Structure formats: structure tokens, C-alpha cells
C-alpha positions in Angstrom: 6.2 24.9 -33.7 3.2 27.1 -32.8 2.0 30.1 -34.7 2.6 33.3 -32.9 0.1 33.8 -30.1 0.4 37.5 -29.6 -3.0 38.2 -31.2 -6.1 38.8 -29.2 -7.5 35.3 -29.9 -5.8 32.8 -27.5 -4.5 29.6 -29.0 -6.4 26.4 -28.7 -5.6 24.4 -25.6 -5.0 21.2 -27.6 -2.4 23.0 -29.7 -0.6 24.3 -26.6 -0.6 20.8 -25.1 0.7 19.2 -28.3 3.5 21.8 -28.7 4.7 21.4 -25.1 4.8 17.6 -25.3 6.6 17.7 -28.7 9.3 20.1 -27.4 10.0 18.2 -24.2 10.0 14.8 -26.0 12.4 15.9 -28.7 14.8 18.1 -27.0 17.9 16.9 -25.1 17.6 17.3 -21.3 18.0 20.9 -20.3 16.6 23.4 -17.9 13.7 25.7 -18.7 11.7 28.3 -16.9 8.0 28.4 -18.0 8.4 31.9 -19.4 11.4 30.9 -21.5 9.6 27.8 -22.7 6.5 29.8 -23.7 8.7 32.2 -25.7 10.3 29.4 -27.6 6.9 28.1 -28.5 5.5 31.5 -29.5 3.0 31.9 -26.6 4.1 35.3 -25.5 0.9 37.3 -25.2 -0.5 37.6 -21.7 -3.7 35.7 -22.7 -1.7 33.0 -24.5 0.8 32.8 -21.7 -1.9 32.4 -19.1 -3.4 29.5 -21.0 0.0 28.1 -21.6 0.8 28.1 -17.8 -2.6 26.5 -17.1 -1.8 23.6 -19.5 1.7 23.2 -18.2 0.5 23.0 -14.6 -2.1 20.4 -15.6 0.6 18.4 -17.4 2.7 18.6 -14.3 -0.1 17.6 -12.0 -1.0 14.6 -14.3 2.7 13.6 -14.2 3.1 13.9 -18.0 6.0 16.4 -17.5 7.5 14.1 -14.9 7.4 11.1 -17.2 9.2 13.1 -19.8 12.1 13.4 -17.3 11.5 16.9 -16.1 10.2 18.5 -12.9 9.6 21.8 -11.1 12.3 22.8 -8.7 12.7 25.9 -6.6 15.7 27.9 -7.5 17.5 30.6 -5.5 16.2 34.0 -6.8 13.3 32.5 -8.7 10.0 34.2 -8.1 7.1 32.3 -6.5 5.3 32.1 -9.8 8.4 31.2 -11.9 9.9 28.0 -10.5 12.4 26.4 -12.8 11.6 23.4 -15.0 14.6 21.2 -15.3 15.7 17.8 -16.4 15.7 15.4 -13.5 15.7 11.9 -12.4 12.6 9.8 -12.9 9.4 11.5 -11.9 8.6 12.3 -8.3 5.4 11.1 -7.0 2.6 13.6 -7.6 -0.6 13.9 -5.7 -3.7 14.1 -7.8 -6.0 16.9 -6.7 -9.2 15.9 -8.4 -11.8 14.9 -5.9 -13.5 12.4 -8.3 -13.2 8.8 -7.2 -14.6 6.2 -9.6 -17.2 3.8 -8.4 -15.3 1.0 -6.9 -15.4 -1.6 -4.1 -15.4 -0.1 -0.7 -13.5 -2.7 1.4 -10.4 -4.7 1.1 -11.2 -8.1 -0.5 -10.4 -10.6 2.1 -10.0 -13.2 -0.6 -7.2 -13.2 -3.0 -4.4 -12.0 -0.9 -5.8 -11.2 2.2 -4.8 -14.8 1.9 -1.7 -14.2 0.1 0.2 -12.9 3.0 -1.2 -9.6 3.9 -1.9 -12.0 6.7 1.7 -12.4 7.3 3.0 -11.2 10.6 4.5 -8.3 8.8 1.3 -6.8 7.3 -1.8 -5.2 8.6 -4.0 -4.8 5.6 -7.7 -5.3 6.6 -9.1 -8.8 6.3 -5.6 -10.2 6.3 -5.5 -13.9 6.6 -3.3 -15.8 9.0 0.1 -16.8 7.6 0.3 -20.3 6.2 2.5 -23.1 5.2 2.3 -25.6 2.5 1.7 -29.3 2.4 3.0 -31.8 0.0 5.3 -32.0 -2.9 4.6 -29.8 -5.8 4.9 -31.5 -9.1 7.5 -30.8 -11.7 6.5 -28.1 -14.1 3.5 -29.2 -16.1 3.7 -29.4 -19.8 0.2 -28.2 -20.0 0.9 -24.7 -18.5 -0.2 -21.6 -20.2 1.5 -22.6 -23.4 -1.7 -24.1 -24.7 -2.9 -22.2 -27.7 0.5 -20.5 -28.3 2.7 -21.2 -31.2 6.3 -21.7 -30.4 7.7 -18.2 -30.6 11.1 -16.8 -31.2 13.6 -16.8 -28.3 14.0 -13.1 -28.0 13.8 -12.0 -24.4 10.5 -10.3 -23.3 11.2 -6.7 -22.3 8.3 -5.8 -20.0 9.9 -4.6 -16.8 11.6 -1.4 -17.8 11.6 1.5 -17.3 12.4 1.7 -13.6 9.5 3.4 -11.8 9.5 6.9 -10.4 11.8 7.6 -7.6 15.1 9.2 -6.8 18.3 7.9 -8.4 21.1 6.6 -6.2 23.4 9.4 -5.3 27.2 8.9 -5.1 28.2 9.2 -1.5 30.9 11.7 -0.5 34.5 10.5 0.2 34.3 12.2 3.5 33.2 9.7 6.1 31.6 12.4 8.2 29.2 13.4 5.3 26.5 11.4 3.6 23.6 11.8 1.2 20.3 10.4 2.4 16.5 10.9 2.7 15.1 13.0 5.5 12.2 11.4 7.4 10.7 14.0 9.7 8.5 13.2 12.6 5.5 15.3 13.8 7.3 16.2 17.0 9.9 18.1 15.0 12.9 15.8 15.0 13.7 13.3 12.3 16.1 10.8 10.8 18.2 10.6 7.7 18.2 7.2 6.0 21.2 6.5 3.8 20.9 3.8 1.1 23.0 0.7 1.9 23.7 1.7 5.5 22.1 0.0 8.5 22.6 3.1 10.6 20.4 6.1 10.2 21.2 9.5 11.7 19.2 11.5 14.2 18.5 15.1 13.3 17.0 17.9 15.4 14.6 20.4 13.9 17.2 23.1 14.3 19.5 21.1 12.0 17.1 20.6 9.1 17.7 23.9 7.4 15.2 24.3 4.5 14.8 20.5 4.0 11.3 19.0 4.2 10.4 15.4 5.0 11.2 13.2 2.0 14.0 15.4 0.5 17.4 14.0 -0.4 19.9 15.9 1.6 23.7 16.1 2.2 24.4 16.0 5.9 27.3 16.5 8.2 27.5 13.7 10.8 28.6 14.3 14.4 30.9 12.1 16.4 29.6 9.1 18.4 29.3 9.7 22.1 31.4 7.2 24.0 29.0 7.0 27.0 26.0 6.4 24.7 27.1 3.5 22.5 23.5 2.6 21.6 22.5 6.1 20.6 22.3 7.2 17.0 24.8 9.7 15.8 23.4 13.1 15.1 23.6 15.1 11.9 22.6 18.4 10.3 21.6 19.3 6.8 24.3 21.0 4.7 22.5 21.1 1.4 19.2 20.0 -0.1 20.3 17.7 -3.0 16.8 16.9 -4.4 13.5 18.6 -3.4 10.9 15.9 -3.6 8.0 17.7 -2.0 6.7 20.5 -4.0 3.1 20.4 -2.9 1.1 19.9 0.3 -2.5 19.1 1.0 -4.0 20.8 4.0 -6.4 23.3 5.6 -6.6 26.8 4.2 -6.8 29.5 6.9 -7.4 33.1 5.7 -5.8 35.9 7.7 -7.1 38.9 5.8 -4.8 39.8 2.8 -2.8 36.6 3.3 -3.4 33.0 4.5 -1.7 29.9 5.7 -2.2 26.3 4.7 -1.6 23.8 7.5 -0.5 20.5 6.0 -2.4 17.4 6.8 0.8 15.4 6.7 2.1 16.0 10.2 5.6 15.4 9.1 5.6 18.8 7.4 5.7 21.0 10.4 5.7 24.4 8.6 2.5 26.1 7.5 2.6 27.4 3.9 2.3 31.2 3.4 -0.2 32.2 0.7 -0.4 35.7 -0.6 -3.8 37.3 -1.2 -3.6 37.1 -5.0 -2.9 33.3 -4.8 -5.9 32.2 -2.8 -7.3 30.5 -5.9 -10.9 30.8 -4.7 -10.2 29.0 -1.4 -12.2 30.0 1.7 -11.1 29.6 5.3 -11.6 26.0 6.4 -11.3 24.5 2.9 -9.1 21.6 2.2 -6.7 22.6 -0.6 -3.7 21.5 -2.6 -0.9 24.2 -2.3 2.4 24.5 -4.0 5.7 25.0 -2.2 7.5 27.6 -4.5 10.0 29.1 -2.1 11.6 28.0 1.1 14.8 29.9 1.9 14.8 30.3 5.7 13.5 27.8 8.3 12.6 30.7 10.5 10.1 31.8 7.9 7.2 29.9 6.4 7.6 28.3 2.9 5.7 30.4 0.3 3.2 28.9 -2.2 -0.2 29.3 -3.9 -3.4 27.4 -3.9 -3.5 25.0 -6.9 -6.9 23.4 -6.3 -9.7 23.5 -3.8 -10.8 20.0 -2.7 -13.9 21.1 -0.7 -15.0 22.2 2.7 -12.9 20.8 5.6 -16.1 20.1 7.4 -17.2 17.6 4.8 -16.4 14.0 5.9 -15.6 12.7 2.4 -13.4 15.7 1.7 -11.4 15.0 4.9 -10.7 11.4 3.8 -9.6 12.5 0.4 -7.4 15.2 1.7 -5.8 12.8 4.2 -5.1 10.2 1.5 -3.7 12.8 -0.9 -1.4 14.2 1.8 0.1 10.7 2.0 0.9 10.6 -1.7 -2.2 8.7 -2.8 -3.3 9.7 -6.3 -7.1 10.1 -6.4 -7.7 10.3 -10.2 -6.1 9.2 -13.5 -4.3 11.3 -16.0 -6.3 12.2 -19.1 -4.3 10.0 -21.4 -4.8 7.0 -19.2 -8.6 7.4 -19.2 -8.4 7.9 -23.0 -6.5 4.6 -23.4 -9.0 2.8 -21.2 -12.0 4.2 -23.2 -10.5 2.6 -26.3 -10.4 -0.9 -24.9 -13.3 -3.0 -26.3 -15.6 -4.7 -23.9 -16.3 -7.6 -26.2 -13.6 -10.4 -26.4 -12.4 -11.2 -29.9 -13.5 -14.6 -31.1 -9.9 -15.6 -32.2 -8.7 -14.9 -28.6 -11.5 -17.1 -27.2 -10.4 -19.9 -29.6 -6.8 -19.5 -28.6 -7.5 -20.0 -24.9 -8.6 -23.0 -22.8 -12.4 -22.9 -22.7 -13.6 -23.4 -19.1 -17.0 -21.8 -19.5 -18.8 -25.1 -18.7 -17.2 -25.4 -15.2 -19.4 -24.4 -12.2 -17.3 -21.3 -11.4 -18.3 -18.7 -8.8 -16.9 -15.8 -6.8 -17.0 -14.9 -3.1 -16.3 -11.3 -2.2 -17.3 -8.6 0.3 -20.8 -7.3 -0.2 -19.7 -3.9 -1.7 -16.9 -5.3 -3.9 -16.9 -4.5 -7.6 -13.5 -5.7 -8.8 -13.8 -9.4 -8.8 -10.3 -10.6 -9.6 -10.6 -14.3 -8.5 -13.1 -17.1 -9.0 -13.0 -20.8 -8.1 -14.5 -24.1 -9.0 -14.2 -27.3 -7.0 -15.1 -30.9 -7.7 -14.9 -33.9 -5.2 -13.6 -37.2 -6.7 -14.7 -40.6 -5.7 -11.3 -41.3 -4.2 -11.7 -38.3 -1.9 -9.4 -36.0 -3.9 -10.4 -32.6 -5.3 -10.1 -30.8 -8.5 -9.6 -27.1 -7.5 -9.7 -24.4 -10.1 -8.4 -20.9 -9.2 -9.3 -18.5 -12.0 -7.7 -15.1 -11.9 -8.6 -12.0 -13.9 -6.2 -11.3 -16.8 -5.5 -7.6 -17.1 -2.2 -8.4 -18.7 -4.1 -9.1 -21.9 -5.4 -5.5 -21.9 -2.5 -3.6 -20.3 0.3 -3.3 -22.7 3.9 -2.7 -21.4 4.9 0.8 -22.0 1.3 2.1 -22.4 0.0 5.1 -20.4 -2.1 2.7 -18.4 0.9 0.5 -17.6 3.0 3.5 -16.6 0.3 4.8 -14.2 -0.2 1.3 -12.8 3.6 1.1 -12.1 3.6 4.4 -10.3 0.5 3.5 -8.2 1.7 -0.1 -7.7 -1.5 -1.0 -5.7 -5.1 -0.1 -5.1 -5.7 1.8 -1.9 -8.7 0.8 0.3 -9.7 3.8 2.3 -12.4 3.8 4.9 -15.1 5.2 2.5 -13.8 4.4 -1.0 -11.3 2.5 -3.1 -8.7 4.3 -5.2 -7.9 1.7 -7.8 -4.6 0.8 -9.5 -6.3 0.5 -12.9 -9.0 2.7 -14.4 -12.6 1.9 -13.5 -13.4 0.5 -16.9 -10.7 -2.2 -16.5 -11.0 -2.8 -12.7 -14.7 -2.9 -12.4 -15.9 -3.9 -15.9 -13.6 -5.3 -18.6 -11.3 -7.4 -16.3 -13.7 -8.0 -13.4 -15.0 -11.6 -13.3 -18.6 -10.5 -13.1 -21.3 -13.2 -13.1 -23.1 -14.1 -16.3 -20.3 -12.7 -18.5 -17.5 -14.4 -20.5 -14.2 -13.2 -19.2 -10.5 -13.7 -19.9 -8.6 -15.4 -17.1 -5.4 -17.0 -16.1 -6.4 -20.4 -14.6 -4.6 -22.8 -12.3 -6.4 -26.1 -12.1 -4.9 -28.3 -9.3 -5.5 -31.9 -8.3 -5.4 -32.0 -4.5 -5.4 -35.2 -2.4 -7.4 -35.6 0.8 -4.4 -34.5 2.9 -4.1 -31.2 1.1 -1.1 -32.1 -1.1 -1.1 -30.9 -4.7 -0.4 -33.9 -6.9 -0.6 -32.3 -10.3 -1.7 -29.0 -11.8 -2.1 -27.1 -15.1 -1.8 -23.4 -15.8 -3.5 -22.0 -18.8 -4.8 -18.7 -20.3 -8.5 -19.3 -20.3 -12.0 -17.9 -20.9 -14.5 -18.5 -18.1 -18.1 -17.7 -17.2 -18.8 -17.1 -13.5 -22.2 -18.6 -12.7 -22.8 -16.8 -9.4 -21.5 -13.9 -7.3 -21.6 -14.7 -3.6 -20.9 -12.4 -0.6 -19.1 -13.8 2.4 -22.4 -13.7 4.3 -24.2 -15.8 1.6 -21.3 -18.3 1.5 -21.4 -18.6 5.3 -25.1 -19.4 5.1 -24.3 -22.4 2.8 -21.5 -23.5 5.2 -23.9 -23.3 8.1 -26.4 -25.6 6.3 -28.8 -23.0 4.9 -30.2 -23.1 1.4 -28.8 -26.5 0.5 -30.6 -26.5 -2.9 -29.0 -23.4 -4.2 -26.8 -24.0 -7.4 -23.4 -23.7 -5.7 -24.2 -24.6 -2.1 -22.6 -28.0 -2.4 -19.5 -26.6 -3.9 -19.1 -24.0 -1.1 -19.4 -26.7 1.5 -16.9 -28.9 -0.3 -14.4 -26.0 -0.6 -14.9 -25.2 3.1 -14.0 -28.9 4.0 -10.8 -28.6 1.9 -9.9 -25.2 3.4 -10.0 -26.7 6.9 -7.6 -29.4 5.9 -5.3 -26.8 4.3 -5.4 -24.6 7.4 -4.5 -27.5 9.7 -1.8 -28.7 7.4 0.0 -25.3 7.1 -0.2 -24.7 10.8 1.5 -28.1 11.4 4.2 -27.1 9.0 5.2 -23.8 10.4 2.7 -21.1 9.6 2.4 -18.5 12.4 -1.2 -17.6 13.5 -1.0 -13.8 13.7 -4.6 -13.3 13.1 -5.8 -10.2 14.8 -9.2 -8.5 15.1 -10.0 -5.7 12.6 -12.5 -2.9 13.0 -15.0 -1.7 10.5 -16.4 1.8 10.5 -20.1 1.9 9.5 -20.7 5.2 7.6 -24.0 7.1 7.1 -25.0 8.4 3.7 -23.0 11.6 4.3 -19.8 9.7 5.1 -19.9 10.4 8.8 -19.3 7.4 11.1 -22.5 5.9 12.5 -20.9 2.9 14.3 -17.7 0.9 14.8 -17.8 -2.9 14.9 -15.3 -5.7 15.0 -14.9 -7.7 11.8 -15.7 -11.3 12.4 -13.5 -13.6 10.3 -15.7 -16.6 9.4 -15.0 -19.8 7.6 -16.2 -18.2 4.3 -13.3 -15.7 4.6 -10.8 -18.5 5.4 -12.1 -20.6 2.5 -11.0 -18.1 -0.2 -7.8 -17.2 1.6 -6.7 -20.8 1.8 -7.3 -21.5 -1.9 -5.5 -18.3 -2.9 -2.5 -19.3 -0.7 -2.5 -22.7 -2.3 -2.5 -21.1 -5.8 0.3 -18.6 -5.0 2.6 -21.2 -3.5 2.0 -23.6 -6.4 2.9 -21.0 -9.0 6.0 -20.0 -7.0 7.1 -23.7 -6.7 6.5 -24.2 -10.4 9.1 -21.6 -11.3 11.5 -22.4 -8.5 11.7 -26.1 -9.4 12.1 -25.3 -13.1 15.0 -23.0 -12.2 16.5 -25.8 -10.0 16.3 -28.2 -12.9 17.8 -25.6 -15.3 20.8 -25.0 -12.8 21.5 -28.8 -12.6 21.5 -29.0 -16.3 23.8 -25.9 -16.7 21.1 -23.7 -18.1 20.1 -20.2 -17.3 17.7 -19.2 -14.5 14.3 -17.6 -15.2 13.9 -14.3 -13.4 10.8 -14.3 -11.2 9.0 -12.4 -8.5 8.8 -13.9 -5.0 6.9 -12.6 -2.0 9.5 -13.1 0.7 9.4 -12.6 4.5 12.7 -12.7 6.3 12.9 -14.3 9.8 12.5 -11.9 12.7 15.4 -9.7 13.7 17.3 -11.2 16.6 17.2 -8.0 18.6 13.5 -7.6 18.0 12.6 -11.2 19.0 14.8 -10.9 22.2 12.9 -7.7 23.2 9.7 -9.7 22.6 10.9 -12.5 24.8 11.7 -10.0 27.6 8.3 -8.3 27.1 6.2 -11.4 27.5 8.1 -12.4 30.7 6.5 -9.4 32.4 3.1 -11.2 31.9 4.4 -14.5 33.1 5.0 -16.1 29.6 8.1 -17.7 28.1 9.2 -17.5 24.5 11.9 -20.1 24.0 14.7 -18.9 21.7 17.0 -21.1 19.7 20.4 -19.6 18.6 19.1 -16.2 19.6 15.9 -16.4 17.6 12.4 -18.0 17.8 11.1 -20.9 15.7 7.6 -20.5 14.3 6.4 -23.4 16.5 7.4 -21.4 19.6 5.7 -18.3 18.4 2.5 -20.3 17.8 2.7 -21.8 21.2 3.0 -18.4 22.8 0.1 -17.0 20.8 -2.0 -20.0 21.7 -1.3 -19.5 25.4 -2.4 -15.9 25.4 -5.6 -16.5 23.4 -8.6 -15.3 25.3 -6.6 -13.5 28.0 -6.8 -9.7 28.7 -3.2 -9.3 27.5 -3.8 -11.1 24.2 -4.1 -7.9 22.1 -1.0 -6.3 23.4 1.1 -9.4 23.1 -0.1 -10.1 19.6 0.7 -6.5 18.7 4.2 -6.7 20.2 4.8 -10.0 18.3 3.8 -8.4 15.0 6.1 -5.4 15.7 9.0 -7.7 16.3 8.7 -9.2 12.8 10.4 -8.1 9.6 8.4 -6.7 6.7 7.3 -8.9 3.8 8.6 -7.5 0.5 8.9 -8.4 -3.2 12.2 -9.7 -4.5 13.7 -11.7 -7.4 15.8 -13.6 -4.9 13.8 -16.3 -3.1 14.5 -16.6 0.7 11.1 -18.1 1.6 8.3 -16.7 3.7 8.8 -17.0 7.5 5.3 -16.0 8.6 3.5 -18.3 6.2 6.1 -21.0 6.6 6.4 -21.4 2.8 9.7 -22.2 1.1 8.3 -20.6 -2.1 5.7 -17.9 -2.4 4.5 -15.3 -4.8 1.6 -13.0 -5.5 -0.4 -14.3 -8.5 -4.1 -13.9 -7.5 -4.7 -10.1 -7.5 -3.5 -8.5 -10.8 -6.3 -6.0 -10.8 -5.2 -4.4 -7.6 -1.4 -5.2 -7.3 1.2 -4.6 -9.9 3.6 -7.4 -8.9 0.8 -9.9 -9.6 0.4 -8.4 -13.1 4.2 -8.8 -13.7 3.9 -12.4 -12.5 1.3 -13.1 -15.1 3.5 -11.6 -17.8 6.4 -13.7 -16.8 4.4 -16.9 -16.7 3.0 -16.3 -20.1 6.5 -15.5 -21.5 8.0 -18.7 -20.1 5.1 -20.8 -21.3 5.5 -19.4 -24.8 9.2 -19.4 -25.4 10.8 -20.9 -22.3 13.8 -18.6 -22.3 14.6 -16.1 -19.5 12.9 -12.8 -19.7 14.9 -9.6 -19.8 14.6 -8.4 -16.2 16.7 -5.2 -16.2 15.3 -2.9 -13.6 13.0 -5.5 -12.1 14.5 -5.3 -8.6 14.2 -1.5 -8.6 10.6 -1.8 -9.6 9.8 -4.4 -6.9 11.4 -2.1 -4.3 9.1 0.6 -5.5 6.1 -1.7 -5.2 7.0 -2.7 -1.7 7.3 1.0 -0.7 4.0 1.9 -2.3 2.3 -1.0 -0.5 3.5 0.3 2.8 2.3 3.8 2.0 -1.1 2.4 1.0 -1.4 0.5 4.2 -0.5 3.6 6.2 -3.1 5.7 4.3 -5.8 2.9 4.9 -5.0 2.8 8.7 -5.0 6.6 9.0 -8.4 6.9 7.2 -9.9 4.4 9.6 -8.3 6.3 12.5 -9.8 9.6 11.2 -13.3 8.1 11.4 -12.7 6.6 14.8 -11.7 10.1 16.1 -14.8 11.6 14.4 -16.9 9.0 16.1 -15.3 9.5 19.5 -15.9 13.3 19.3 -19.6 12.7 19.7 -18.9 10.9 23.0 -16.7 13.5 24.7 -17.5 13.5 28.4 -18.8 9.9 28.5 -17.3 7.2 30.6 -16.1 3.8 29.2 -14.4 0.6 30.2 -11.1 0.0 28.4 -8.0 -2.1 28.3 -4.5 -0.7 28.6 -2.7 -1.3 25.3 0.6 0.5 26.1 2.5 2.4 28.8 5.2 5.0 28.1 6.9 7.6 30.2 4.4 10.3 28.9 1.2 8.4 29.5 -1.0 5.3 29.2 -2.7 4.2 26.0 -6.2 2.7 26.5 -8.5 1.0 24.0 -12.2 1.7 24.7 -14.0 -1.6 24.7 -17.3 -0.2 23.5 -16.1 2.3 20.9 -13.1 0.3 19.7 -10.9 3.4 19.6 -7.6 4.1 21.3 -6.7 7.2 23.3 -4.0 8.4 25.7 -4.2 9.4 29.3 -1.4 11.9 29.6 0.8 11.5 32.7 0.3 15.2 33.4 -3.4 14.5 33.9 -2.8 11.7 36.4 -3.1 14.1 39.3 -4.0 11.6 42.1 -0.4 10.7 42.7 3.2 11.2 41.5 3.8 8.4 39.0 7.1 6.8 37.9 7.6 4.7 34.8 9.5 1.4 35.0 10.8 0.6 31.5 11.8 -2.9 32.5 8.2 -3.9 33.4 6.3 -1.4 31.2 4.5 -0.3 34.4 3.4 3.1 35.7 3.4 3.1 39.5 2.0 5.8 41.9 4.6 6.7 44.6 2.2 7.1 47.4 -0.8 4.9 46.5 1.1 2.1 44.8 -1.5 2.1 42.1 -0.1 0.6 38.9 -1.0 0.6 35.2 0.5 -1.9 32.7 -0.6 -3.4 29.3 -3.6 -5.7 29.6 -5.1 -4.0 32.7 -8.8 -3.2 32.6 -9.6 0.4 33.5 -12.4 3.0 33.6 -11.8 6.3 31.7 -13.6 9.4 30.6 -13.3 10.6 27.0 -11.9 14.1 27.5 -11.2 15.4 24.0 -11.0 14.3 20.3 -8.9 16.2 17.9 -10.0 15.3 14.3 -7.2 17.3 12.6 -4.5 15.5 14.6 -6.4 12.2 14.8 -5.8 12.1 18.6 -8.1 11.2 21.6 -7.4 12.3 25.1 -8.7 10.3 28.1 -8.8 10.6 31.9 -8.8 7.9 34.5 -12.0 7.9 36.6 
């Protein structure tokens, strides 16, 4: 393949990269060590081999090697610099170590699917809307769907959902009932759990039983016997073998110790520091945030060994801390080279024949409403009031499915990311910046490709007819939520779209009232926003106020999502009745609450004097709404809402429709955010296919992909929450020693959690620091009581505390009662 590279002149980097990719693409799966691979390609000289290793490492970091079905693994006896490279299951998730973050919106759009059901009781994405229910009959599938402009095509199934995304394959379980293969989920305190696919029970594991397994690894465990006198206790297990090492890198703080160093992982679930030999510092200095490999881990009593792969920046830099935290939670910060190259080749100008093929809606008075700092505008609306009181409502969604080809490098990367991530100081997008902020974004004053849903809505909020079509639109104005609220409040009535905004707000109120009557649960909770100074340090923390302008967009997006879902569901019902095949589709579903969880909630609220009526062991949405209405405005409102949310199941993506409990919708999907959510992009592809040929799409691997998307969504939400918490602790650190009023948000046997009313941060008063009395914890009433004084603390109490300490690395705040 390559010419010998034993001469003094090293080979070109492009030649090395090409040769590696060709070999791995064309060879049958087999195991390689890097040195053996280099010898096969003729890169044997030290200079050539050094360049070869650098290219190979970059391919691995960019996931090119992983997508070819190979990965690095530690092998017994392998040196720290020579891990094996062997055929494996689909790629593990890699963290990107490049600090560049493309210019992008800096806050979660409260429009699209803040409405969609991030607002559901199961989700905590910022700006999430309240769950909703639908009103009215949805019409039968319209003949004017997105088939307009398409010639009738052949009936060959569309194959756009394979391959299955990265993740571990299912492992065959041992025949021995006392052994199982599962994923280790470690906790910062040292213990953990092993989750086994297909089993409701997970197994408790002590740190001493983990062996050389790390959080996330697939492990073979031996399971202990159930204790008869502890029937509700989990069975314990211990690791017998690491089946699949999924964590091969960590992100953390580099701490030099002379001729060696340690990297303390930011992910607190990895409780071991990584030992770094002096020759492997990679230019890192003490206090830097770095990406380090895990090359060897042979004894839990000794630290894993590795090397610094990349220096992210000083640990004292606020922006570096956020990036490091996100990357430690498997968020990829930059795009692989081939993805950016593909994006660069996409033309900005829309071909004339594509404009002619689509429905032309450029004359409609279309506008967007987004956060002030948004740049990826993936939804726009128009609205017209009829003489009979009905409305024409157009929901126009960006159409990245036109630009992102199935099987392309951009598509593969979007699958792996599955969602954009909205951190406290930046957005890490699902699609490259050229697509997310420019080509696909519905920017004002530009012709854009869209997927439009135009609905006729009666005065009661019922959809009486609708049309879906691939379209070309021209947004006339870009509004912020604040500007739209000014119009709603009566300001600037002569502005071009002021009347339309007011009309949309009137309809949104009708839709809100309707869905609440029909079973939507109002789980709306306050969110906090961290105001950052130019350096990225927190300057202030404020509560986000959800105004009618936010609700307006959310309601219209909810209406669009449920209309699209009903469109397919009713088509499938008609097909079943006629003996025809079903069309695979993607639903956003939310199971009803777990019976045990809702029973615990009912017992919890009794402590505060409230009743949650249960029917057949569970709670109807009307009863939950009644409870939430009763606690509104009371000191205990935040803690009861939090407890209610925690009692709910999680909303997920599935091909099987079971409805959405929190929103109260029998049919629901995600259609309105394809720039930032991969399931929405798939929904667009499915709708286009069905409009064109009408036959079922080939959906092999779709359920696995949707499971992956649901998991990535949860990871993104966790990263978002933790990035906010990081800034909250940074902000609190400047107030150590100050006194504040607060509200007790939780009580446990080890202390009392308090939210500071002024700073909007939460800290813990450790029971060991409550030295004015001997305190006992009553689990049945969630109350801490002093034995001598009778002083009590329970959720909802107002208290006075001193901010004693703020640990930025651990994201923890310590308080003292005063």
C-alpha cells in the first residue's frame, strides 16, 4: 500500500491516513497492535512510525476507527503505549478533546419542543413547557400532504434507519442463574449497581467487589443470595470479569508530583486517579484540564496508568471548566474532519428546480420567535384569523433532511450525538455550524427549505383539516420572546407582525385551557438562568419568567407534533382494518407513573396535609393537577412539585405508541426540531417517504436507534444541569461567610438540603455540623428533630443559614444553620 518509509523523509500525513483507512475498510475483522499495523503498511522508521501513531490516534479520537468497527482495548501484558486495536462491536462513544465550540445559540429554545414535551413530567430541559393534551378530532390523512411536487415513485422500501448507532451489543447471558452480564454504574461514594438488559432487578456492588471494572464497563458478575430478612434489599454481586472496556479516556485535572503526575477525573463516578509517567505529560502543567488515556488497569489497589492526550486549558479558566465537565460526561465538543469537509461542500443557494418542486409559501407573513441569543431557528409560524372565528395556522420547520443524506459522515455523526447540548455558556450542536446556524436555520430575509404543516383550527382549538408539504418559505421577521411579549402587552401595535402575534397568543390561551381540561398535567417549574460576564464567570443568577410569548410557541409546536402523530396513527388504523401493512413511525411516549412511585408520593404529601387520591393503585392526571393546584403559592410547592416529577416515568422514543401520560395525548411525536434532535430528522424522512410512495419504510434497527437517542437525551440533560450547577457553585464561592434566608428542600439522615432564596443555589447542612442538639431523623415524616430542644426541620420550612464552603470541583455547597 505505502512505499517504504524507512528513509529520513517522513511520509505525507494524507498518505498515512489514506493507507490506514483503506486497510481497515478492506480487511476482515481481526486484531492489530499499532506497531504491527505500521509494519504492514511500511511505516517502520521511527519518524514514520511517530507520524503514523499521531494519525492513528486522531482517527481514533474522531471516531473514524470506531466507525470501521475497531477500537483500542487494554490487553494483559500490553505496554502502556501499545494497546491492542481489535475488531469490536459498534463504536464506543468518544469524547472530543478540541476546545473549539462553533458560534451557536446559548440557550435552550423554549419554542419547538420545549413545547414538545420536554415539559413533560419526565423531563427537565430548560424552558420546558407544561405537558399538554389535545382537543378535537384530527382529520383523516390529507391527500395534500408532502406528496405535492413528487412523482409517484417505485415501491422499494426506504432504507434510512440503519446502521444501528454506537453502543454495546447484547451479550448472551450465562446459563448459571447466579451469574449475569450487565453494565456497571458506579456512584461517587464508591459503591454502584450492575444493570442487566431485560431484567427489572439490578444488583448492588461494593467498591471492593468491582475489581478493575470502571463505570460504564460491561462486566460478568457473580450474584449473591437474597437475604431472607431483607426482602426489599437488592442482591449483591461482584465482578468476575470485564467483558467490554467502554471507558478508555477520562477528562480531569492534571496534578504534577515531580517526575510523575495524577489526573483526577471530573466524572465523579470514576473514583481512581490516573497515574501519568513523566514522559507522558504531553505539555500539561499542574492545574490544567486534560484528556488522558486509560492504558492499563490491572489491580484496583493501584491507579490505572495512562498518558495525556490533549491539554484543554487552565483549570482556573471558567470556560475550560465547563468544557471539561461536558466532555467528562461524554459530550463531544467538535466535529470530525470528514464531517466538517462534507458540510463545507453543501451549497448555500437553493437550486431552482428544488424551489419549483416544493409548495411556495414565501408570500405568507411568516416569522420566528426565539431566545435573544438563538442562532439555529428551526421553526417559524404564520397565523390568519378568518371571519368565522377560525384560524389558519402554519407551522414551518427547517428541513435538514434535504441536506443530510442517510449514510453520510454528517448523518453518522448526528446519529451518534442524537441531540444538541445546551450548556450554561455555549451550545454544542448536533449538526455542523454551517447547517445548524446558516443553511438550515430559518433566518429572516432569506429563502429557506422547510417542511410545513398548515392547519385549519376552529375557535375551540380543534384541528378541522390540515396539509403537510415540503415547502420554500421566507421569514419576514425574527422576534425575541421579549419583543413578542411587548406586542402581547399592547406595545408597538403598528409593527408588521404585531397583530399576528396577538392573534397567536389568543389561540394559544384556548389551546392551553383545552389541553388542561383533557388531561394534561401542569408540571411547570421555575428554572434559573446564570448571567455570565465576558470571561465566562457568573455575574448573577435569576429566575426565568415564563411569559405568554413562551407559551405561544410551545402550544403551536405541541399542536403540530400531535397532528403529525395522529396523521400516521389514523393511516395505520385504516390500513389495519383493510388488511394492509402498518407504516413504522416514531412516537414520543410517556408511560403512566409507576404504582410504587405514585404511592410514595401520596404518602409524602400527607405529611404536609394534602391528599392524592389513587384509583386502582395509581393517580389520574386530574388528581395530580388538583394536588399541584392546591400547593401553588405555598412554601412547600417546590418540594412537592419536585417529588411529583420524581415519581413519574421517563418520556422516551419508541415505534410502539402507548400515548403520552404527562401531556395527555393519545398520539404524540417530535417533528418540530430536526436541527437539534435526531428523532425529528427521522420523522421528516419517514413522512416524506410515505407521502411519495405510501408503502412501509424499512425500519430494521429503528428501535435500537431510538433507544440510543433516548439515552443521549438523558446524558445531554444531565450535562446541562451539571454545567448550571457548576456556575451556581462558582457564584456561591464569592459569598462564603454570608448569611441568607432559605427554604428546606429535602431532609435525609445525613443532613438538611436548603435552597438560598437570594442566590437560587442549593446546599447541605450536614447533621454533623448541627451541634446545638442531638438530632434524629424520622423517615416516615421526612423530619429531623432535636432530642432536647424539640427543634424540627422538614421540607418547606423557612430557615436562616450561613454559606460555609463552596467546592467547585465537586460542585458542592456546605451550609450552617444560624
